[in-house]
Each structure stands twice: as C-alpha cells, then as structure tokens.
N, C-alpha and C positions, 0 to 999 in steps of 0.2 A: 744394779743394786748390789751393794757390798754387804756380806754377812758380818754381823758383829761377832767378834771372837770372844770366847770365854765368858759369855753372858748366860746366866741361868734363866731359863724360860719356864714360867709356870704353865702347866697343862690343865690345872684344876684338880680339886680334891686331893691336894697334897702331892701331886706328881710334878716333878721338875726334870728338865734335861738341858744340857749345855747347847747353846745356840749353834755352834759350829759342828755339832754331831748330828744334827737333824738333816736328813737327806731328802725327805719328801713329806708332803702333807696332802691328805686325801679326805675331802668332806665325806661324812657318812651319809648315805642316801637311805638305806633301809634301817628301820628301827632307830631313826634319829630322834633325839630328844634331850631333855636335861641329862647331863652326865655323858652323853654320847653325841659328840658333834664332829670330831675329826680323828682319823687315823694318822698317827705320827710315826714315820719310819726313821729309826735311829741307827747310826753306824753300829755294826757288830751285834745287832739284835735280830733274831730270827723273825719275830712277829712284831707288828706295829703296836704302839701304845695307843690306848683310847683316851682322847682328851675331851674334857667337858667344854673347852673353848673352841671357837670356830677357827678355821684355817687362816682367816684374815687377821684375827686378833693375835694368833701365834706368830704369823708372818711379821706383824708390826713389831713384835719383840725381837725378831731375828735380824731384820734389816733396817737400815736407816731409811725412814719413810717421812715425807713431808707431812706436816701437821694437817693440812687440808685433806689429804688422802686418808689419814688415820681417822679423822672426824667423820668423813663420808662413809668409810667402812664401818665404823661403829654404828652410825645411823642405819645402815643397811642390815647389820646384824640385829639391831634392836627390832626393826621391822620384821625380820624373819622370825625372831622369837615371839613377837606379838602374834604373827600369823599362825605359828605353831600352836600357841595357846588358844586362839580363837577357834581353830579347827577342832579342838577337843570339846567344845561346848555343844551340847546336844540341842535338837530342834525345840524341845519344850522350854529349856532355859533361855534359848535365844528369843523365843516369843515373849517370855516373861520380862526379859531385859528390855526389849523393844517397847513393851507396854508400860513398864514402870519408869524407865529412864529415858525412853525415846532414842536409844542407841541402836542404830541399824548395823548389826554385826556383819550381815551379808554384804552390805555396801562397803564397809571398812575392809573386809576381807578382799573384795574385788579390787579396791584401790591399792591395797598393799601388793597384791599379786601383779597388778599392772606395773607398779614401780619396780618390783623385783625382776619382772620379766624384762623390762627395759634395761636394767643393769646387766642381766645375763646376756642379752643380745649385744650390748655395748662391749662387754668383755670378750665375746666371741669374735668381734670385728678387729680387735687389736692383735 
C-alpha cells in the first residue's frame, strides 16, 4: 500500500491531519463510542489525537484502496456502530421493542457479533 502524500485526512469533529504525517492508528478499546473510535499517532506529536472515525475509514483516506475493500470496510464499521448502539438498550426497552415491533434485538446482536468475529478471525490469519 502506498500512502497518499499531502492529502488532508478528516478525523472528525473538525480535526484534520496530513496523510503522510500519520505514523500509526490504534482502535480505542476502553470507553469506545461516538467521538472516541481511534487513537491517531502523528509525527512530532507527543500524544495521539482522538478521532471519532474508525481506523479503517481513516486508513481508506490515507492509502490507495480498492473500492470493494472500502465498501466492505464501511459495512463492517456500520455493523460495529449498530452493535454499539444495541448494547446500550436496556432489558425493559428491549422487551417493549420486541413486543411492539417484533424486532429481536438479542438475535440481531448475536448475528452481528458472529459476522464481526468472523472478520476479526480472518484479519488475524493474514
């Protein structure tokens, strides 16, 4: 992969950095959520910047990436965002949603986790 030079990369919430100055991307594991997705390490900065975008979406802006890969990555990010949102829904509201709309959030949550786990396992084999 070749890094695009002199391209301004949006990190979200009005933060931008030059593509060729980014040296590392690290997904935020603890306290991850809206506004806190990725640590972006930039040349000559002591501390990483906190980006509201995922490492995959930032990487797509930094390197030349085939369209199919970008679309698959965007789909996986959307699934992760949906899973994050579903996990915030309490048991009482889940029961109400299932009763009123027939939407099984537990089932959806499990399917998304299976898809994301498969992607993580696939990434680890490469």
